Residue frames relative to the residue before (quaternion, step in Angstrom):
aa qw qx qy qz dx dy dz
M 1.0000 0.0000 0.0000 0.0000 0.00 0.00 0.00
S 0.4435 -0.7357 0.4527 0.2389 3.58 -0.84 0.98
A 0.6475 -0.5183 0.3946 0.3955 3.54 -1.32 0.37
V 0.5974 0.5708 -0.3627 0.4310 3.59 1.11 -0.64
V 0.6579 0.4998 -0.3060 0.4730 3.57 0.97 -0.87
Y 0.6199 0.5359 -0.3350 0.4652 3.59 1.00 -0.83
S 0.6676 0.5134 -0.2974 0.4497 3.56 0.95 -0.94
L 0.6665 0.5037 -0.3020 0.4591 3.58 0.92 -0.90
R 0.6571 0.5004 -0.3102 0.4708 3.57 0.97 -0.84
T 0.6453 0.5189 -0.3206 0.4599 3.58 1.03 -0.76
I 0.6315 0.5240 -0.3305 0.4663 3.58 0.99 -0.81
L 0.6505 0.5073 -0.3079 0.4741 3.57 0.97 -0.89
L 0.6315 0.5317 -0.3291 0.4585 3.59 1.03 -0.79
Y 0.6617 0.5060 -0.3125 0.4565 3.59 0.88 -0.92
L 0.6419 0.5187 -0.3267 0.4606 3.58 0.98 -0.80
A 0.6677 0.5003 -0.2961 0.4650 3.58 0.93 -0.92
L 0.6717 0.4940 -0.3000 0.4634 3.58 0.94 -0.88
T 0.6289 0.5370 -0.3386 0.4488 3.58 1.04 -0.73
V 0.6646 0.4956 -0.3016 0.4709 3.58 0.88 -0.95
W 0.6787 0.4974 -0.2908 0.4553 3.57 0.88 -0.98
T 0.7040 0.4777 -0.2771 0.4466 3.59 0.83 -0.97
V 0.6423 0.5078 -0.3300 0.4697 3.60 0.97 -0.77
G 0.6580 0.5074 -0.3087 0.4629 3.57 0.97 -0.83
W 0.6695 0.4931 -0.2920 0.4726 3.56 0.92 -0.93
S 0.6669 0.5110 -0.3008 0.4513 3.57 0.90 -0.94
S 0.6344 0.5325 -0.3295 0.4532 3.58 0.99 -0.81
F 0.6421 0.5151 -0.3169 0.4711 3.56 1.00 -0.83
M 0.6444 0.5234 -0.3138 0.4608 3.57 0.97 -0.91
L 0.7015 0.4918 -0.2749 0.4365 3.56 0.84 -0.99
I 0.7190 0.4445 -0.2483 0.4730 3.55 1.02 -0.82
G 0.8292 0.3268 -0.1280 0.4350 3.55 0.79 -1.01
L 0.8049 0.3786 -0.1649 0.4262 3.58 1.09 -0.49
P 0.3317 0.7598 -0.5183 0.2100 3.67 1.06 0.21
L 0.7621 0.3360 -0.1906 0.5197 3.60 1.06 -0.66
A 0.4474 0.7054 -0.4448 0.3230 3.58 1.28 0.11
P 0.6259 -0.5354 0.4009 0.4011 3.61 -1.17 0.51
F 0.6422 -0.5734 0.3649 0.3545 3.52 -1.11 0.81
R 0.7088 0.4684 -0.2794 0.4473 3.61 0.78 -0.96
K 0.6033 0.5419 -0.3700 0.4533 3.60 1.11 -0.53
R 0.6044 0.5450 -0.3522 0.4621 3.57 1.08 -0.66
H 0.6834 0.4868 -0.2877 0.4618 3.57 0.93 -0.88
A 0.5895 0.5538 -0.3692 0.4578 3.58 1.11 -0.58
L 0.6661 0.4840 -0.2976 0.4832 3.57 1.05 -0.75
V 0.5955 0.5437 -0.3621 0.4675 3.59 1.11 -0.62
K 0.6354 0.5305 -0.3262 0.4566 3.57 1.02 -0.79
I 0.6277 0.5191 -0.3325 0.4753 3.58 1.03 -0.78
W 0.6390 0.5212 -0.3252 0.4629 3.58 0.95 -0.91
A 0.6693 0.5076 -0.3031 0.4501 3.60 0.91 -0.90
H 0.6446 0.5210 -0.3266 0.4543 3.60 0.95 -0.84
V 0.6644 0.4860 -0.3067 0.4779 3.59 0.92 -0.88
T 0.6431 0.5442 -0.3213 0.4325 3.59 0.98 -0.85
I 0.7086 0.4244 -0.2826 0.4878 3.60 0.81 -0.91
G 0.5796 0.5644 -0.3738 0.4536 3.57 1.20 -0.47
L 0.6512 0.5092 -0.3093 0.4701 3.58 0.99 -0.83
T 0.6449 0.5152 -0.3330 0.4558 3.60 0.98 -0.79
R 0.6612 0.4977 -0.3092 0.4686 3.57 1.08 -0.67
W 0.7107 0.4728 -0.2681 0.4466 3.57 0.81 -1.01
I 0.7606 0.3879 -0.2051 0.4785 3.57 0.92 -0.89
A 0.8127 0.2702 -0.1234 0.5013 3.59 0.76 -1.00
G 0.4724 -0.7095 0.4273 0.3015 3.59 1.22 -0.08
V 0.4265 0.6877 -0.4745 0.3464 3.58 1.19 0.50
K 0.0676 -0.8075 0.5858 -0.0115 3.56 -0.35 1.31
W 0.1732 -0.7876 0.5805 0.1127 3.58 -1.26 0.00
E 0.1045 -0.7455 0.6510 0.0971 3.49 -1.35 0.37
V 0.2187 -0.7777 0.5789 0.1105 3.58 -1.04 0.78
K 0.1184 -0.7739 0.6204 0.0462 3.54 -0.85 1.04
G 0.8014 0.3112 -0.2177 0.4620 3.56 -1.05 0.74
R 0.2274 0.7873 -0.5429 0.1836 3.60 1.08 0.56
E 0.6202 0.5705 -0.3379 0.4193 3.56 1.11 -0.69
N 0.6236 0.5535 -0.3342 0.4393 3.60 1.25 -0.29
I 0.4995 0.6432 -0.4387 0.3800 3.60 1.25 -0.12
P 0.3445 -0.7666 0.5004 0.2077 3.60 -0.56 1.10
E 0.6221 -0.5568 0.4024 0.3755 3.54 -1.26 0.38
N 0.7704 0.3076 -0.1570 0.5359 3.57 0.99 -0.84
P 0.5889 -0.6047 0.4056 0.3507 3.62 -1.03 0.76
C 0.0122 -0.7752 0.6315 -0.0089 3.53 -1.18 0.68
V 0.6500 -0.4863 0.3904 0.4344 3.58 -1.25 -0.36
I 0.1879 -0.7824 0.5880 0.0824 3.57 -0.68 1.13
V 0.0758 -0.7835 0.6166 0.0156 3.56 -0.87 1.01
S 0.0514 0.8210 -0.5610 0.0925 3.58 -0.59 1.16
N 0.4876 -0.6029 0.5248 0.3512 3.55 -1.21 0.45
H 0.2941 -0.7712 0.5520 0.1185 3.57 -1.21 0.52
Q 0.0321 0.8242 -0.5619 0.0623 3.58 -0.57 1.20
S 0.8115 0.0229 0.0380 0.5827 3.59 1.12 -0.57
S 0.6161 -0.5085 0.4185 0.4321 3.55 -1.28 -0.25
W 0.4832 0.6990 -0.4233 0.3141 3.60 1.23 -0.41
E 0.7103 0.4689 -0.2795 0.4444 3.59 0.79 -0.97
T 0.5832 0.5936 -0.3856 0.3986 3.60 1.12 -0.52
F 0.7484 0.3350 -0.2344 0.5223 3.59 1.04 -0.62
F 0.5916 0.5672 -0.3917 0.4182 3.63 1.07 -0.50
L 0.6731 0.5072 -0.3085 0.4409 3.59 0.90 -0.87
Q 0.5316 0.6018 -0.4111 0.4316 3.59 1.25 -0.26
T 0.6517 0.5230 -0.3197 0.4468 3.60 1.12 -0.58
L 0.6953 0.4639 -0.2695 0.4782 3.59 1.19 -0.46
F 0.8015 0.1894 -0.0625 0.5638 3.58 1.07 -0.77
T 0.2105 0.7679 -0.5694 0.2044 3.56 -0.36 1.30
P 0.5244 -0.2454 -0.8107 0.0862 1.57 -1.80 1.79
Q 0.1337 -0.8052 0.5776 0.0155 3.51 -1.12 0.74
T 0.1162 -0.7439 0.6481 0.1140 3.51 -1.20 0.60
Q 0.2259 -0.7801 0.5729 0.1105 3.55 -1.09 0.74
V 0.4048 -0.6374 0.5850 0.2960 3.51 -1.28 0.44
V 0.0558 0.8226 -0.5563 0.1033 3.58 -0.51 1.22
K 0.5983 -0.5247 0.4502 0.4050 3.53 -1.31 0.23
K 0.5491 -0.6386 0.4318 0.3228 3.57 -0.94 0.89
S 0.6273 0.5691 -0.3311 0.4159 3.59 1.05 -0.76
L 0.5510 0.6294 -0.3922 0.3826 3.58 1.19 -0.51
L 0.6527 0.5428 -0.3114 0.4271 3.57 1.09 -0.69
N 0.6266 0.5426 -0.3341 0.4486 3.58 1.28 -0.16
I 0.4644 0.6694 -0.4554 0.3588 3.59 1.27 -0.05
P 0.5182 -0.6641 0.4310 0.3236 3.63 -0.72 0.99
F 0.8410 0.1429 -0.1734 0.4921 3.51 -1.11 0.89
F 0.7620 0.3643 -0.2349 0.4811 3.62 0.33 -1.17
G 0.7020 0.4658 -0.2731 0.4644 3.58 0.75 -1.02
W 0.6397 0.5317 -0.3241 0.4506 3.56 1.00 -0.83
A 0.6890 0.4573 -0.2782 0.4886 3.58 0.97 -0.87
F 0.6189 0.5596 -0.3364 0.4366 3.57 1.04 -0.80
R 0.5802 0.5999 -0.3606 0.4165 3.56 1.13 -0.68
L 0.6214 0.5730 -0.3349 0.4164 3.61 1.12 -0.68
T 0.6599 0.5065 -0.3099 0.4604 3.61 1.21 -0.41
K 0.4065 -0.7604 0.4252 0.2752 3.57 1.36 0.10
P 0.0965 0.7980 -0.5860 0.1022 3.61 0.58 1.08
I 0.4900 -0.6108 0.5164 0.3467 3.57 -1.27 0.25
A 0.0637 -0.8394 0.5395 -0.0183 3.55 0.05 1.33
I 0.0683 -0.8344 0.5467 -0.0157 3.57 -0.51 1.20
D 0.3642 -0.6814 0.5918 0.2298 3.52 -1.32 0.47
R 0.3336 -0.7907 0.4791 0.1841 3.58 -0.34 1.21
D 0.5858 0.5758 -0.3749 0.4298 3.57 1.23 -0.27
D 0.7307 0.3078 -0.2028 0.5746 3.57 1.30 -0.17
P 0.1765 -0.8490 0.4900 0.0891 3.62 0.40 1.24
R 0.6564 0.5211 -0.3270 0.4367 3.59 0.91 -0.86
R 0.6709 0.4819 -0.2905 0.4830 3.57 0.91 -0.93
S 0.6179 0.5592 -0.3397 0.4360 3.59 1.04 -0.76
L 0.6508 0.5089 -0.3122 0.4690 3.58 0.96 -0.86
Q 0.6353 0.5244 -0.3227 0.4661 3.58 1.04 -0.77
Q 0.6461 0.5271 -0.3127 0.4549 3.57 0.98 -0.87
I 0.6439 0.5333 -0.3275 0.4402 3.57 0.90 -0.91
V 0.6869 0.4717 -0.2822 0.4755 3.57 0.92 -0.91
E 0.6979 0.4820 -0.2866 0.4455 3.60 0.79 -1.00
Q 0.7469 0.3910 -0.2298 0.4862 3.59 0.72 -1.03
G 0.6236 0.5395 -0.3386 0.4532 3.57 1.07 -0.69
K 0.6239 0.5383 -0.3338 0.4578 3.59 1.03 -0.76
R 0.6571 0.5021 -0.3135 0.4668 3.58 0.94 -0.86
A 0.6437 0.5258 -0.3218 0.4534 3.57 0.99 -0.83
L 0.6788 0.4890 -0.2946 0.4620 3.59 0.85 -0.93
E 0.6244 0.5320 -0.3348 0.4637 3.59 1.07 -0.69
D 0.6986 0.4256 -0.2532 0.5165 3.58 1.22 -0.56
N 0.4951 -0.6818 0.4009 0.3596 3.59 1.33 0.31
V 0.4306 0.6525 -0.4844 0.3927 3.54 0.95 1.00
W 0.4515 -0.6758 0.5137 0.2749 3.58 -0.91 0.93
V 0.1873 -0.7600 0.6105 0.1208 3.57 -1.13 0.66
L 0.1284 -0.8036 0.5802 0.0313 3.57 -0.59 1.20
I 0.0140 -0.7994 0.5993 -0.0402 3.54 -0.83 1.06
F 0.1980 -0.7319 0.6404 0.1224 3.54 -1.08 0.86
P 0.2506 -0.8416 0.4565 0.1432 3.61 0.07 1.27
E 0.5613 0.5880 -0.4059 0.4176 3.61 1.19 -0.27
G 0.3672 -0.7788 0.4425 0.2507 3.56 1.22 -0.50
T 0.7846 0.0907 -0.0560 0.6108 3.58 1.23 -0.26
R 0.6005 -0.5776 0.4075 0.3739 3.57 -1.22 0.33
I 0.1481 -0.7848 0.6010 0.0296 3.52 -0.93 1.04
P 0.5338 -0.6471 0.4279 0.3366 3.65 -0.86 0.84
N 0.6038 -0.5650 0.4207 0.3730 3.54 -1.16 0.62
G 0.7331 0.3669 -0.2982 0.4889 3.55 -0.96 0.92
Q 0.7245 0.3316 -0.2200 0.5628 3.56 1.31 -0.17
L 0.1408 -0.7676 0.6182 0.0937 3.54 -1.30 0.35
G 0.3383 -0.7777 0.5002 0.1745 3.56 -0.70 1.10
K 0.6766 -0.4544 0.3844 0.4335 3.53 -1.35 -0.01
F 0.3414 -0.7531 0.5294 0.1899 3.58 -0.97 0.86
S 0.3307 -0.6874 0.6072 0.2224 3.55 -1.04 0.84
R 0.4715 -0.7080 0.4587 0.2570 3.58 -1.22 0.34
G 0.2874 0.7890 -0.5028 0.2052 3.58 1.20 0.37
G 0.6979 0.4632 -0.2729 0.4731 3.58 0.85 -0.95
I 0.6274 0.5402 -0.3264 0.4561 3.55 1.06 -0.80
N 0.6607 0.5088 -0.3040 0.4607 3.58 0.90 -0.92
L 0.6418 0.5241 -0.3219 0.4580 3.56 1.00 -0.85
A 0.6591 0.5135 -0.3126 0.4520 3.59 0.90 -0.89
R 0.6809 0.4851 -0.2914 0.4650 3.57 0.94 -0.87
K 0.6711 0.5074 -0.3029 0.4478 3.60 0.96 -0.84
T 0.7619 0.3561 -0.1854 0.5083 3.57 1.09 -0.71
D 0.3626 -0.7472 0.4694 0.2999 3.57 1.33 -0.11
K 0.4202 0.6755 -0.4813 0.3681 3.55 1.01 0.92
N 0.5119 -0.6441 0.4721 0.3165 3.54 -1.15 0.60
I 0.3889 -0.6848 0.5661 0.2435 3.53 -1.34 0.35
L 0.1704 -0.7752 0.6023 0.0852 3.57 -0.89 0.95
P 0.1882 -0.8174 0.5340 0.1061 3.63 -0.30 1.19
I 0.0594 -0.7859 0.6154 0.0109 3.55 -1.04 0.83
A 0.0893 -0.7756 0.6240 0.0327 3.54 -1.01 0.92
H 0.0553 0.7887 -0.6102 0.0511 3.57 -1.09 0.69
N 0.2830 -0.7481 0.5718 0.1824 3.56 -1.27 0.36
A 0.0648 0.8506 -0.5167 0.0731 3.57 0.97 0.92
G 0.6031 0.5944 -0.3528 0.3981 3.58 1.12 -0.61
S 0.5465 0.6167 -0.4028 0.3985 3.59 1.21 -0.29
C 0.7563 0.2987 -0.1707 0.5565 3.59 1.18 -0.59
W 0.7725 0.2600 -0.1023 0.5703 3.54 1.14 -0.73
P 0.0102 -0.8629 0.5052 0.0016 3.61 0.66 1.08
N 0.4731 -0.6853 0.4857 0.2659 3.52 -1.06 0.80
T 0.6640 0.5262 -0.2885 0.4460 3.57 1.25 -0.45
S 0.7683 0.2450 -0.1459 0.5730 3.59 1.27 -0.09
W 0.4541 -0.6841 0.4968 0.2812 3.57 -1.10 0.66
I 0.5925 0.5867 -0.3567 0.4214 3.60 1.25 -0.33
K 0.2479 -0.7589 0.5866 0.1363 3.58 -0.90 0.96
R 0.2359 -0.7937 0.5519 0.0994 3.56 -0.90 0.96
P 0.4855 -0.6632 0.4753 0.3138 3.61 -0.95 0.78
G 0.3354 0.7147 -0.5612 0.2486 3.54 -1.14 0.63
T 0.4797 -0.6546 0.5004 0.3018 3.55 -1.31 -0.14
I 0.2507 -0.7576 0.5902 0.1217 3.55 -0.74 1.13
T 0.2362 -0.7633 0.5860 0.1346 3.56 -0.95 0.90
V 0.0897 -0.7620 0.6407 0.0304 3.55 -0.92 1.00
H 0.0706 -0.8198 0.5682 -0.0122 3.57 -0.53 1.20
I 0.1709 -0.7848 0.5925 0.0619 3.56 -0.72 1.15
G 0.2683 -0.8021 0.5174 0.1300 3.57 -0.67 1.09
N 0.6537 -0.4604 0.4025 0.4458 3.52 -1.33 -0.15
E 0.5913 -0.5711 0.4329 0.3698 3.57 -1.17 0.56
I 0.2537 -0.7372 0.6084 0.1486 3.53 -1.14 0.73
K 0.2694 -0.7877 0.5374 0.1347 3.56 -0.64 1.13
P 0.4062 -0.7545 0.4651 0.2223 3.61 -0.84 0.94
E 0.4816 0.7038 -0.4318 0.2939 3.59 1.19 -0.41
G 0.8661 0.1385 -0.1163 0.4660 3.53 -1.00 0.95
K 0.6504 0.4960 -0.3177 0.4795 3.59 1.25 0.24
T 0.4534 -0.6649 0.5207 0.2848 3.54 -1.11 0.70
P 0.6615 -0.4864 0.3701 0.4346 3.61 -1.22 0.29
A 0.6447 0.5276 -0.3227 0.4493 3.58 0.99 -0.83
Q 0.6606 0.5046 -0.3091 0.4621 3.58 0.97 -0.83
L 0.6566 0.5053 -0.3080 0.4677 3.58 0.96 -0.84
N 0.6445 0.5261 -0.3125 0.4584 3.55 0.97 -0.88
E 0.6834 0.4878 -0.2800 0.4655 3.55 0.93 -0.95
E 0.6456 0.5309 -0.3247 0.4425 3.57 0.98 -0.84
S 0.6837 0.4690 -0.2935 0.4759 3.59 0.88 -0.88
R 0.6607 0.5105 -0.3115 0.4537 3.58 0.97 -0.83
L 0.6586 0.5105 -0.3133 0.4555 3.59 0.94 -0.86
W 0.6403 0.5113 -0.3459 0.4571 3.59 0.99 -0.74
I 0.6664 0.4938 -0.3068 0.4669 3.58 0.88 -0.92
E 0.6381 0.5309 -0.3226 0.4548 3.58 0.96 -0.84
G 0.6747 0.4931 -0.2953 0.4630 3.58 0.93 -0.89
A 0.6531 0.5111 -0.3123 0.4635 3.58 0.99 -0.84
L 0.6340 0.5270 -0.3291 0.4605 3.59 1.03 -0.76
K 0.6535 0.5104 -0.3153 0.4616 3.58 0.92 -0.87
E 0.6553 0.5270 -0.3115 0.4425 3.54 0.97 -0.87
M 0.7083 0.4538 -0.2806 0.4623 3.59 0.85 -0.91
N 0.6692 0.4896 -0.3080 0.4664 3.59 1.01 -0.71
N 0.6243 0.5140 -0.3372 0.4819 3.59 1.09 -0.64
S 0.6233 0.5416 -0.3256 0.4606 3.55 1.12 -0.73
D 0.6346 0.5286 -0.3253 0.4604 3.58 1.06 -0.77
V 0.6502 0.5163 -0.3134 0.4609 3.59 1.02 -0.83
A 0.6632 0.5163 -0.2951 0.4544 3.52 1.02 -0.91
């Protein structure tokens, strides 16, 4: 398939996502400011399902999930690598209700950011690392006490497929402070949804869910290294499989 076709399909996808997101966000803003918290998240899940459906139907971006059996019954701290925006909405379909650690500026995006604010994400200011770590622990603890999943991208920014950035310890600190397990997730979304290009490429994204990592008896450095090594190994395995 030519680059022209990829470009046309991507343009059509962006148009469809814009119409869908503006419509959904408008409904959220008008009808749900006083709605129960969990009902808002149920609607976010619907938005996410439609969004990934559009990416599949229009751009040919498929997915497979390995390790569904590793998803625990009770919410915990989810730690995932970060390659694109695709995983931010796909993981909403697997873990609901969910709160994410996001950049504070994201909430200023017209329609989407305004509606996203209603789901009470953990919005941090990256220019103030110390305060950000405090927010993750304080707000993340409240979320977990309310049986809400907490998703954290410890790299803090999108990293190209095949690479893995340095992990911050926000998720690790939260797990230790709340005595909750860590659920590591690896994916290669950047293979279809690259951060370096606006064009989306058809293919199959692999999302691999690992076994829970227990914080008991481990230092923050050990927990950070254990989660990072698992994600790194899973990424190598899936990318080597693609080459083969």
